[in-house]
C-alpha positions in Angstrom: 0.0 0.0 0.0 2.9 2.3 0.7 4.2 1.9 -2.9 0.8 2.9 -4.3 0.8 6.0 -2.1 4.3 6.9 -3.2 3.5 6.5 -6.9 0.4 8.7 -6.5 2.4 11.3 -4.6 5.1 11.3 -7.3 2.6 11.7 -10.1 0.9 14.6 -8.4 4.2 16.3 -7.7 5.6 15.8 -11.2 5.9 18.8 -13.4 5.1 18.5 -17.1 8.1 18.5 -19.4 7.9 20.9 -22.3 10.0 20.6 -25.4 11.8 23.5 -26.9 10.8 24.8 -30.4 12.7 23.0 -33.2 14.5 24.9 -35.9 14.7 23.7 -39.5 17.1 25.1 -42.1 16.3 24.0 -45.7 19.1 24.7 -48.1 18.8 24.4 -51.9 21.9 24.2 -54.0 20.1 24.1 -57.4 17.3 26.2 -58.9 15.0 24.8 -61.6 13.7 27.1 -64.3 12.3 26.7 -67.9 15.9 27.0 -69.0 17.1 24.1 -66.9 19.0 23.7 -63.6 21.4 26.3 -62.4 23.4 26.6 -59.1 21.7 28.5 -56.4 22.4 29.5 -52.8 18.8 29.6 -51.4 17.7 28.8 -47.9 14.5 28.8 -45.9 14.3 28.7 -42.1 11.4 27.4 -40.0 10.6 27.3 -36.3 8.2 24.5 -35.2 6.6 24.8 -31.7 4.6 21.6 -31.4 3.5 22.5 -27.8 1.7 25.6 -29.2 0.7 23.8 -32.5 2.3 26.6 -34.5 5.1 27.0 -37.1 6.8 30.1 -38.5 9.0 30.8 -41.5 11.8 33.2 -40.6 13.8 35.5 -42.8 15.5 38.9 -43.1 12.1 40.6 -43.3 10.8 39.0 -40.1 8.6 35.9 -39.6 5.2 34.7 -40.7 3.1 31.9 -39.5 2.8 28.8 -41.7 1.0 25.5 -41.5 2.8 22.3 -40.8 1.8 18.9 -41.8 3.6 15.9 -40.3 3.8 12.8 -42.4 5.6 9.5 -42.5 8.5 11.1 -44.5 9.0 14.2 -42.4 7.2 17.6 -42.1 5.7 19.7 -44.8 5.5 23.5 -44.3 2.8 25.4 -46.2 2.8 29.2 -46.6 -0.6 30.6 -47.5 -0.5 33.8 -49.5 -3.1 36.1 -50.9 -3.9 35.7 -54.6 
């Protein structure tokens, strides 16, 4: 009975563990155009906060919220823009 009381006390006293946001840096060394492939030095940065359920694309002009879709291959980030 003491063990059950100890387990209950530990569970009640335990504090939740929150993970830190995860940073993703996507680098592209080639650019595709109607004229074919050419070398490129293009990068996109994302911050994923799974605890808040939010993701952001960051850059030199600030950041904007994007959607993220986890799948069996990784994570897809989607930026919605006005048409």
